[in-house]
N, C-alpha and C positions, 0 to 999 in steps of 0.2 A: 085708767091706770090700774085699777083693781083687776081688770081682765088680763092685762099683761103680766101682772104679778102672779096671778093664778097659773098662767101658762108656764112661767119660769119655774114655779114650784113643782108643777107636774113633770116637767122635763127632768128636774133634779131628782125627783123620786124615781123616775124610770131608769135613769142612769145608775142610781144606787142599787136598784133591783138587779139590773144586768151585771153589774160588777160583782155583786154578792154571788150570783149564780155561777159566773165564770170562775170565781175563786174556789167555789165548792167543787166544780168539775175539773179544775186544772190538774190535780194530782192523778185522777183517773185517766185523763187524756194523755198526760205526759207518760204514764206507765204504758198505755197502749201503743204510743208512738215508738217508745223504746223497744217494746216487745216486737213490733213490726220490723224495725230496723235490724234487730238481732236475727229475726227469722229470715229476712232477705239475705243477710250476710251468710247464714248457714246454707241457704239454698244455692247461693252463688258458689260457695266453696264446695258444696256437694257436687254441683254440676261440673265444676272444673276438675274435681277428682274423678267423676264418672266419665267425662269426655277427654280425660288426659290422654294425649297421643305422643308417644316417645319419638315419633318421626319415621317409623317403618311399619308397614303393614305386614302381617304374617305371610308366609309363602302360600298358604292355602287361598288367601285373597286373590293373589295374582293368578293362581291356577284357575280359580272360578271365573275371573275376568277373561282369561284366555279361552276357556271353554265357551263362555258366552259369546266371545268374538267369533270362534269357529262355528258356533251355531248360526250366526248371522252372516257367515262368510259370503254366501251366494249373493245376498243383497248388497254387501259391501263391494263385491267384485263388480257389480253393475256400475256403481258410482266410480270405481277405480277405472273401469274400461272407458266410460264416457270422458273422464278427465284425461286419460292417456291419449285417446284419439284426438281430443282437442289440441293437445300439445303437439302431436305429430303433424296435424294439418297446419297448425300455426307455423311450425318450423319449415315445412315443405313450401308453404306459400311465400314466406319471407325469403327462403332460399331461391325460389324461382325468380322472384323480383330482383334479387341481388345479382343473379346470373345474367338477367336480361337488361338491367339498368344501364350497363355500359354501352349497349348497342342503340339505346334510345335517346332522343333529344331531351332537352331539359324539361322537367315536369312542370305542369301548370294546373293546380287544383281548381283554379277559378272556372275554367270551362268544362270541368268534369270529364276530362279525357287524359290519356297517358297511362303508363303502367301503374303508377301509384293509385289512381282512381279505379282502375280495373281491379287491382288487388283489394282495395278498400270495399268496393261494391260486392266483391265475392266473400270477403272475410266477415263483413257485418252480418249477413244471414247465417253464416256458419257459427259465428259467435253467439248470435241470438238463439239459434237452435241448440248449441251446446250448453248455453246457460239455462235454457228451459229444461233440458234433459237433466242437468246437474241438480237443479232445484227440485225437480220432480223426484229424482232418485234419492236425493239427500233427505227429503221429507219422508219418503217411504222407508228409508233405512233408519232414520231417527225415531220414527214411531215404534219400530220393532226394538230398537236399541233402548229406548226409555222403558218399554214394557219389560225387557229383560233385566234392566238395572233397577227397577222399582224395588225389588226385594232387598238390594243392598242399601237403599235409602231407608227402608223399614228397619233394617238391622243397625242403623246408626252410622253408616259410612257417610263421610262428609260429601255434600253436593259438589264442593269445590274439587274434591278428588276425582269424582266422576267426570266433571267437565274437563279436567286436565287429561284424563284418559281419552275422552272424545277428541280433544284438541290434538293429541298425539296421533290418533288414527287419521285425522284429516291432514295433519302435517306430513305423515308418511305417504298418504295418497298424493299430495302435492309434489313431494320430492321424487316419488316413483314416476310420476307423470313427466317431470323434467328429464329424468334419466331416460325413460322409455321414448319420450318425444325426440330427444337428441339422437338416440341410436336409430330408431325406426324412421325418423325424419330424414336423417342422412342417407339411409338406404333408399327411401322413396325419392329423394332429390337426385340421387345418382341415376335412377331409372328415368326420371324426368329429363335429366340432362342429355341422356342418350336420345330420347324422343325429340327434344328441342334441336339438337344438332342434325338429326335426320330430317326434320322439317325445315329448318333454316338454311341447311347446307353444311357440308363437311368443312368448308373453309371458314365457317363461323367460329369465333373464339369467345367463349362465355367466361364471364368473370367468376372467380372462385367464391365459395361460400365461406364467410368469415365469422368472427365472433358476434357480429351484428345480428345475424340470424338467431343465435342463441339468446341474445338479450331481448330481441323482439318476442321470441317464443315465451321466455320467462315473464316478460311484461304482460303479454296477452293472457297468459294463464293466471297471473296474479290478479288482474282485473276481473277475470271470470270467477275466481274464487271469492274475491271480496263481494262482488255483486250477488253471487249465488248464496253465500252465507248470510248476507244482509236480507235478501229476499226470503230465504228460508226462515230466518228468525221472525220476520214480520208476519209471514203467512201463518206460521204455527202459533204465534201469539194471538193473531187476529181471529183465527178460526178455531183456536183451542184444539188443534189436531191431536195433541198427545192424549187427550181424554176422549177422542172421538170414537174409539173402538166400541165403547158401550152404546153408542148411538147408531151403529151401522145397520141395525135391524129396523130403524125407523123409516117410514115412508117419506120421501122427499116431497116438498110442497110443489104442487102444480101451479101453472099460471092462472090468473083470474079468469073471469067469465069471457072477457073480450079477447079472443085469440085470433079471429079471422083478420082483423085489421093489421096487427103486427106481421102476420104471415104474408098478407098481400103486399104490405110495405117492403118486406124482405125481397119478394120477387121483383118489385119495382126497383129496388136498389141494384139488384143483379142486372136487370135489363139496362138501367141507366149507365152502370159502369161499363157494360159492353159497348153501348153506343158511343160513349165518350172515348173509350179506348181506341176506337176505329178512326178517330180524328187525329190528323197529324199534329195539330196544335196542342194536343194533350200529351205529346211526347212519351207515350207508353208508360205513363206514371204508375209506379207501384202503389200509390195511394188509391188509385182506382181499383186495384185488386183487393186492397184492404176494405174498400167500400163494398165490393162484391162479397167478401168473406163475412162482413157484418150482415149482409142480406141472407147469406147461406145460414148463419146461425139463427136469425129470426125465422126463416122458413122451416128449419129443422125443429127448433124449440116450440114455436107456436103452431106451425103447420102440423107437426107431429101430434101435438096435444089435441088439435082440432080433429085429426083423423081418428085418434083413440076414442075421443068422446062420441064421434059419429059411430064408430064400431060398437061402443058400449051400449048405445041406444038401439042397435040393430039386433037381428036374430042370431047372428053368428058370434056373439060376444062370448058365450060360455065355451064354444068350440075352440076359440082362439085364446082363451084366458091364460092357459099355461104358457103358450108360446110367447105371449106379449106381456106376461106378468112383470118381467124386469123393466119393461117400458113404463108401466104404471108405477112401479115401486121406485125406480131410479131414473125418472124422466130427465132430471136436470143433469145428472152425471153422464148419462148416455148421450144427451145432446152435445155436451162439451167434447166428449170423445169423438163423436161423429164429425163435429165441426173441425177439430184439430186434425183429424185424419184426412178430411177433405182438403184442408189448407195444405198439408204436406203433399198430398197426391197432386193437387193442382199446380203447386210451385214446382214439383218434380217433373211432371210430364208435360207441363206447358212452359212456364216462365224461364226456368234455367235450361231446360232442354232446347228451347227455341234459340237461346244464345249459343249453345253448342252447335246446333245444326246450321244456323245462319252463317257461322264461320266456315263450315264445310262447303256451303254452296256459294260463298262469296266469290266474286270475280278474281281472276289471277291478278296479283298485285301489279305486275308490270303492265297489264292491259289498261289499268286505270290512270296511267301517267304516259300519255302519248308523246310528250316532249321531254328532252333531257333537262331543260331549265325553263321556268316560267318567270318572267321579270315584270315587276310593276314599276314602270319607268315614266319619265316625262320627256318633253321635247329636247331638253338639254343633253339627254343621253344618246342622241342620234349618232354622234361621232363615235361614242364608245362601241356601239353595236356595229357600226360600219368597220371599225378597226378589227373587231372579232371576226367578221366575215373575211377580211383580207388576210389575217394572220393564221387562222385556223380553218379546218374543214367544217364550217358552221353555216347553217341556213337559218336565217331569222325571219319570222313571220310576224308582222306588226299590225295591230288593230287599235283604233281609238277607244278610249275607255274613260270613265269617270269613277272616282271613289264614292261609294255609297255607304253611309253609316246607318246602323240601326240603333234604336234607343236603348235596348237592353239585350246583352249577349249571353246572360246566364239564366238558368232555370231556377236559381235560388230566389225565394221570396225576399224582397228587400223593402225596408221601410221608406218613408218619404225622404229621399236623399238622391244624390247623384249616382246614377247607375253606370256600370261598366258598359261602354258602347262598343258594338261590333263593327267590323269593316268588311264590306262586300265589294264585288266588281260589277260596275254598271256598263252595259254595252247596248248597242242598237240592235234592232231586229235584223237588219242586214248582216251585221257581224255575227249574230247568232247562227243564221243560216250558213254563213261561210265556214264557221267553226264546225258545224255539223257535217258539212260537205267534206271537210278535211278528214274527219273520222270515218265517214262512210260515203264513198264516191257515188253510190246509188241513192243517196238521200234526196227526197223530193220535198222542196220547201212548201209550207202551207202558212196561211195567214194566222197570226197569233192573237188576233182580235184586240190589239192595243190601241189606245186613243192618243191623239196629239197633245192632250193636256198632261199626260204622264200619270193619270190617276189609276190606270190599269197596267199591271206589270206581269211579266212571266218570270218564273223563278226556276233555276236549276240548282237543286240541292246536291252539292258535290260530295257524295259519300258512297261507301260500298254497301252491299246488302246486309252486312253484319251489324251495322250501326242502326240504333233505334231511330224511328221517325222523329223529327224535331223541326220546329218552325224556324224561320229565319230571324224572327224577332220575338222576344219573350215578354214584352211589356204588356201587363194586364191579362196575359193569356188570350189576346185578341187574335181573331182569324185574319185581320187586316194589319199587316206590319206597319210600324211607324218608321219611316225612312227619311233620310236627309241626304241631299246631294252635296258631297264634300267630305272633308276630314271630320273626325269626331269633334264635338263642341265641348270643351272642358267645363264651361259654366252653365251648360244646359241642365235643367231639372224638368222631368216630365210633367210635374204638377204645376209648373209655371204657365203664364198665359202665352208664352212664346209658341209660334207655329213653325219652328225650325224643322221639326220632325212631323211629317203629315202622314195620315193613314193612306195606304194604297190598296186598291182592290186587286186581288190575285186573279188574273184572267186564266191562268194555267200554270202548272208546275210539273216537274219531273224530278226523279232521283237518279243520279248517275254521274258520270265524269264527262265534262266537256273539255277542260284543260288540265284537270288533275285534282284528285281528292286530297289536297294537302292538309286541310284542317278538318276533314271528316264531317262536313256539314255545319260546323259551328261558325266558321269564318271563311272568307274568300269564296262564297257562293256567287253564282251568276244571276244578276238582276237585269232583265231585258226590258228596254223601253222602246217605244215607237221611234222611228227614224226622225220624225219631226221634233219630238220632245228631246231626243238625245242631242240634237244640234243646239237646242236652247240650253240644255243642261251643261254642255261643255263650257259655256261662258258664265255660269252662275257664280263661280268663285270670285268674279270681278266685283260683285256687290253684296257678298255674304260675309257677315262678321264671323271670324274664325273661332271666336270664344262662345258666342251665344247662338250662332246660326241664323240670326235675324237679318233682315234686309237693311242695308245702310242707305238711307235716302240721300244724305249729303255727300256729294261726290268728293268733296275735299277730305272727308274722313276715310275714304277708301285708299288706304296707304298699303301698298304691297309689302309683305313681310311684317307688318305691324297689326293691321286690322283685317287684311285679306291675304290669302295665300292660295296658290294653285296647287292642288293635289296631283296625284299621278294621272297622266293623260294618255299613256301608251301601254298597251298589253303586248309584250314581246314574248313570242314562243320560239325557243331555240332547239334545233335538232343538230346533233354533232356526232362525230365518230367517237367510238369508245376510247381510242388512244389519246384523245385530247381532253378527257374529263378531268384529269388531275390538274392540268394547266388552267382549264376553265374555272375550276374551283377557286384558284387563287385570284383569277380575274373577277369572279363574283364577290370575293371578299372586298376587293377594291370598290366594286360597284355598291356594296352595302355601306361603305364608309361615306359615299357620296349622298346617301339617303338616310342619314342619322335622324333627321327631323321626324319622319313618319314613325320611326321606331319608338319614340317616346310615348306614343299613345297606347301601344300594346306590344309587349315583347313577343307575343305569338304571331304577330303580323310582320312579315319580312318583305324586303324589297325584291327578293328572288327566292325561288323554291327549287330544290334539286330532286330529280327523280330518284337517284340512288339513295339519298337519305330518306325520302318519303317511303320508298319500298321497304327499306329495312325497318323503319318505324312501324309500318303497317303489319309486317310479318311478325314482329315481336309482340305487338298488341294482340293480334289474332291468336298467337300461340298461348299467351298468358290468359286470354279470355277463355279459350277452350279448356285449359287446365283448371283454372279457378272454378268455372261453372261445372266442370265434371266433379270436382271436389264437393261442391254444394249439392249436386245431384245425389252423390253417394251418401253424404251426411244426412240429407232428408230421408233417403231410403232407410238408412240405419235408424234414424230417429223414430220413424213409424214402427219399425220392428221392436225397438226398445219399449215404446209406448204400449204396444200390444202385449209384450211379455210381462211388463210390470202390472198391467191390468189383470192378466191371468193369475199371477201369483198373489196379488193383493186381494182378490175375491175368492181364492181357493177354499179357505175355511168356510166361508159363507155358502159356497156351492156344495161343499161336502155335507154341511148341516142340512141344507135343503134336500139333498139326495136322500139322506136318512129319513127325513120327514115324509117325503113323497113315497118312499118304499114302505113305510109304516101305513101310509094311506092306501096302499094297494096298487100304485102305479107300476107298470111293468118296466123292466130295465131298458128295453128298446125304446119305449116312449120317453123315458127320462133322457136318454142319450140324444134323441131327436130334438127335444127341447133345448138341451145344452148346446148342441151344434147349431141350431137355429139362432140362438142368442149370439154365439161366437162368430158365425159367418156373416151376420148382419154388419159387423164392424169392417168387413171386407167389401161386400158387394155394394152397399149403399154409398159409402164415401167414394168408392171407385166409380160408380155410375155417375154421381154428381160431378166428380172431377173430369170424367170423360166428356160429359156434355159441356162443361165450362172450357175444357181444352179445345173442343171443336169451335166453339163460339169465339173465344179469345184469339185462337190461331187465325181464324178468318178475319177478325178485326185487325190483327197485326198485318196480315197480307194487304188489307185495304190501306192501312196507314202508311206502310212502306212502299206502296204502289208496285207490288210484285206482279209481273206479267204471268200469263197462264203457263208459260214454259218454266219460269222460276218456281212457281207453285208446285208443278209436277216434280221438279228436281228436289224441292224441299221434302215432298212426301216420299220420294225414293230414298233420300238420305236420312230422313228423320223417323222412319218407322221403328228402328231398333231401340230408340230410347223408350218409346211406349211399350214395346214388347218386353224389354228387360225389366221395366218397372212392374208391369202387370204380372209377368211370370214370377219374378222374385217375390212379390207380395203374396201372390196366390199360393206358391209352393210353401212359403214360410208359414202362412196362416193355416194351411192344411196340416203341416207337420206339427205346429204348435197346438192345433185343435185336437189332433190325435193324442198328443201328450196330455193335454188338458182333460180330455175325457177319461184317459186311463188313471190320472191322478184322482179324479172325482169319483168315478164309478168302479175303478179297479182295473187290473191288467187285461181282463177279457172284454173291456169295453170297446 
């Protein structure tokens, strides 16, 4: 008890001591707090008085900002030009689509064909290229803009005011691009309209360009600006590019010790992409080109470092030091420039040039459709075709067929779910030879090496030369297609245990037209079976579940129209006189109404196909393909030129400082110019050399994938040399002129 009492007394004494001390310090602390509060109020009032802004800057401020803008006008003009060109191309592309849309059948984005997809496939690379240019040029402009405006911030001008001025500059660029794009796009569209009428025929009536094209242009430009501004903000914030000018003299960090392995891996990626690109099942995927470009970067970055280190350890290191100094000092930057220029060159002289030239060498549209009508019929339609023969000058050629479905008709990667199934035409080997004989009376039949079990098939990909190589079935990217005899099965899922769709070995295949390229290789291709298996396939519908594709063991459950249904069984080819086509079109509409059931599986699969409609569709698609890819070709060419010009002006001051230093060190003018030109021309010959090698390899791979014959290859080379010549000549002349200007700027007018 005494211990507890002692502790209580001790606590009371401690509290008494603390309270006494606090009471003694309270007046002093209260006075200090009051003094601090008054000091803060005075400072705040003084700041308000000092920073008081009545709402208007003096006239001299705007004069200074205008002079600053004029000083950076050339850099601003680059950004303005890239934005205006993007607007013009967006309007021209939308205008071409609108003019041709009325001539083309209904669009279907699912299969990746049609005018809309052609325009989209062309506009995406143009948009990416324009966005890249706008970000690159905007960063370049903002770095100079911030350097010029830093004095205003030092003088106390509000940051908000400077940002408003910058926003006004960007808004002016946007509005100017809208106006310029509308005017120049209209002019360009008129020239394109003349070219389209010349190509499609003077009797062709193109739809007018409406306000929709203006809205599309404005929408595309708005998206480009939003993406570009967001990317610019993030890049400048991430890499602190505004303050990077002080660090430009620092040497860039080289890769680590192990550089051989990444370089060899890069070469492996390049070779792998080429091998895969030559396969028809890889459908000329642009992803393989991206894989190749990744390999090119690894080869340039790490292979170049390996070469420089080997040179450094050799005897000629000092002799080449000045010529290769920029490679040691700016190895990372040079690697990126070389890679980007290689990508632009490769896409220009190979990928998009191939699309242009392949349209030029494509077969005549009329020759790909030997019959006026192709009908997918059944036995109940016999009377219908007999009546056509009696009432019109019509010749019908009829062959037995079966409907063949493939498990996946689209190249889009899809998760575990029901996939859109495609529909093809199955015939016997005898029918195949008969159809070939109809096209070429001198055709000599040969054994297709098909088996009675139907495991080996022969495929005719019905498409013209301008269409990329593509498999008949896209499931899992397999070389062996998953096929089912019969109509598509709505309840089938590839991951299920069902064996409705079985893998078939391809004994042989060809690309061309047997009855007509109505769906350009995506649908209605020809699948050839052996005669023995075809006879068996004709009766498979009698015991195949129409929903799952499985075999129905119980005969009582085989109810026609409920669990089983016979698909098309006759392939009818119609030749008719030109005068009867209008009447026959009406008859075909009646025929379509009789086959509404098959239409529910796929709107792109029809019970009949018209030559006249198909020829018009093909011509409009080819015309738009040529125009869009030519746009991309020119945009890539301009992008490379922009990139080189920006590199030249961004490094101008650094090169001038180096020239002064080398002059003080005693280097002769001629030697300095040689070093400068060597650095500059490296950006031309090395990316161009790599691109030319890739062009040869990937062009050969495409020839193999599309099964071009020797005659077609020679025709391609005769028609395609101009794209390579234009690209190399334009780049060469431009870089020579820019190099001369570059040397004069760095070394003086007598350089």
